N, C-alpha and C positions, 0 to 999 in steps of 0.2 A: 522644541516641539517634540511631543511623544509620537513615535511611529511604531506601530505594532509590527513585530517581526513576522514575516511569512513563515508558515509551516508547510512541510512537505510530507505527504503520506507515502510510506514505502510498503508495498505489499510483498510478502515472502510466502513461500509455500509451506514450509515446515514450522512446527510450533516451538521447537527448541533450538536446533542447530542453526537454522537460517537466521533466526532472530539474534542469537548470540554473535554470529559472524557479522551481521550488519551493525549491531551496536559497537562491536570492536572497530570496524572500519570507520564508522562515523566519529568515534572517539579519537582515532588516529589522525583524522583530518580536522578535528576540532569543530565539527559542525553537529555534534550530537544533540544539542539543545534545540535545534530547529526541525527535528524530524520525529515522526511517530511511526513506529514499526508495527505493522499489523500482520499477524499470521493468517493466511487464507485457509490453511489446514486441508488443502486438497491441491490437486494438480492445477497449476495456473492456466493451463489450456482449457480447463472447464470454464473458467471465468471468460476467457477469450471467446469460446464457443457460445456462451450465454449472451454475450454482448454484441458479437459481430456476425454470427452465423444466421443468415436469413433475417436479421433484424437491423434496424437503424440505430447505431450507437448514440447518435445525437438525441434520440428520443428517450434514452434511458438515463437514469441518474445513478452513477457509480456508487454513491454512498448508500442508496436504497437497495441496490443489488447486493452489496456487501452485508448490509443489516439483515436482509432476508436469508442469507446463508448462515 
């Protein structure tokens, strides 16, 4: 039976160094094929503030928030 492997989205702040570091770590652990690394290109606390500061995070769609950025 074919079972689609789950993918995990990994958010990092930086466009180059953070992505390179995460790719290396995932390769070392042999799990690089199950992850997608996306650079947020800003301070991760900005995302936190947008999703949690005076808002209900359950009412927001993380994918849509990231696409809007």
